[in-house]
N, C-alpha and C positions, 0 to 999 in steps of 0.2 A: 818181672815186677810189672803189676799192673799200672796203666796210665795214670790213675787217679790215686796213687799211693804215697806220692812224696808229700803232698799237704797233710794228709792225716798222721804221718809218720813224724813230720817236724813238730805238728801241733802236739802229739802225744810226747815226745820228747822234752817240748817246752813245758808241757803239763807237769812232768817229773822233776824238772829242773825247778821249776816255782815251788812244788811241795817240798823239796829238799831244801831250798833257801828258806822259806816260810817256817818249815819244822826248825831249822838252826836258829832262825829270829825268835821264833817262841821261847826258846831257851836261853835268852839273854839275860844277862845280869839283873838282878832287882834294882830298882831305880831308874833304869833306861826304859824310855817310852817303847812300848810294843808297836813295832812297824811291820808292814809287809815287804815283799821281795822288791816290787816295783818302787815302793818308797825309798827302799835302801839303795835300788839303782840310782835314783836320782839324787840322793845324798852323797853316793860314791861319786857321780859325775860331778858334782858341785866341788867336792873334795878334792878330786884330781885336778881341778881348775881354779887354784886358788886367787889368780889373780886376773882371771877372765871376767869379763863383763857379761852375764848370762841373762837374757831375758825369757819370760815364761814362752813366748813363742820358738826360742831355741830348744826349750825341753819338748815341746809339741812335736818338733822336727825330729829331734835325736831319738825319742823314744816311739815315735809314731803313734802319738795317742792325740785324741780329739781335744780340744779347748775344754769343754766341760769336764772331761776326766783329769786334765792336768789341774784345771782350777780347784777341783776337789781334793786332789792329792796335795797341792801347795797348801789349801786351808787347813787341812788335817796337820801337815807337818808343821805349819806356823802355829796352828792352835797348840801343838806340843812342844812348842818352844825351839824347833830345830831350824827353821828359816826365818829370814827376815824379808819382806817385800818392799822394795823402795821403788817409788814412782818417779820415772824419768822427769828430771827438769826442764827438758826441751819439749817432750812429747808425753804427755799425760797419760796416753793409752798404752805406754810401755811400762813394765813392771820388771825392775831388776830382782833377780832371786839370788839370795846369799845364805850361806851357813850362818847360824849364829856363833859366836865365840865358844860357847859351852859346847855345842854340836861338834865343832871341829876339834875340840880337845877331846872329847869323847871317840869321835871317829878315829883319831890319832892312836888312842889308847887300844882300841879294839881292832884296829887294821890288821894286825899280824894274824889274829885268830880267824877273822873273815877270810882272809887271803888263803889261809891254810885250809879251811873248810872248801873253799872254791876249787882249789888244787886237788883236794881228795876226790870231790865230785867229778872233775874233769878226768883225773885218772881211773876212776870207776867207769865213766862212758867211754872210755877209750882203752879199756882192758883187752888184752888180746891183739891189739893193732901194733904194727911196727911204727917207728917214729916217721918213716916215709909215709905210711898210710895216713897217721894223724895229719901230717902236712898236707897231703893232698886233700883230705876232707875238710881242712881249714880253707884251703884255696877254693874248693867247690862251693862251700857255703858261701863264703864272699861273694863269688861269682853270681850265686843265685840271689843273693840279697841284691846286688848290683841290678842284675836282669829285673828283678820284681820292681824296684825303686824307679827304673827308667821306664817302665810300662805305665807308669801312673799318670 
């Protein structure tokens, strides 16, 4: 393997994952807003933490996205009726982000389908690997992410 092959390989895999997720979301039932994979990741993150107080800056850090990118993403989801943005009473610079009640209900209703699709995609990605190889890859990827975050 060449020294400069990891980055392009990881990027290519990420692109394929995003295509798969976006294609799946494009087939969402009528009446649901059309969203991207990144928007779905944010909604999923909020859905999985129903009692947490999550600010916009938390999303920037969690998804490693710039403030302008998160601003646009939140604006589109808010305009689509998926998010509420609440200004902190103690510091107006902080904006708490929450799912709307309607979005939370729709997420609960469709989560099993989405989870099954993700499981199928991961099974496709790891086809031909033993369970030990899959676990080893998971550990390596986590270590690579940790390494990259520490170098920033």
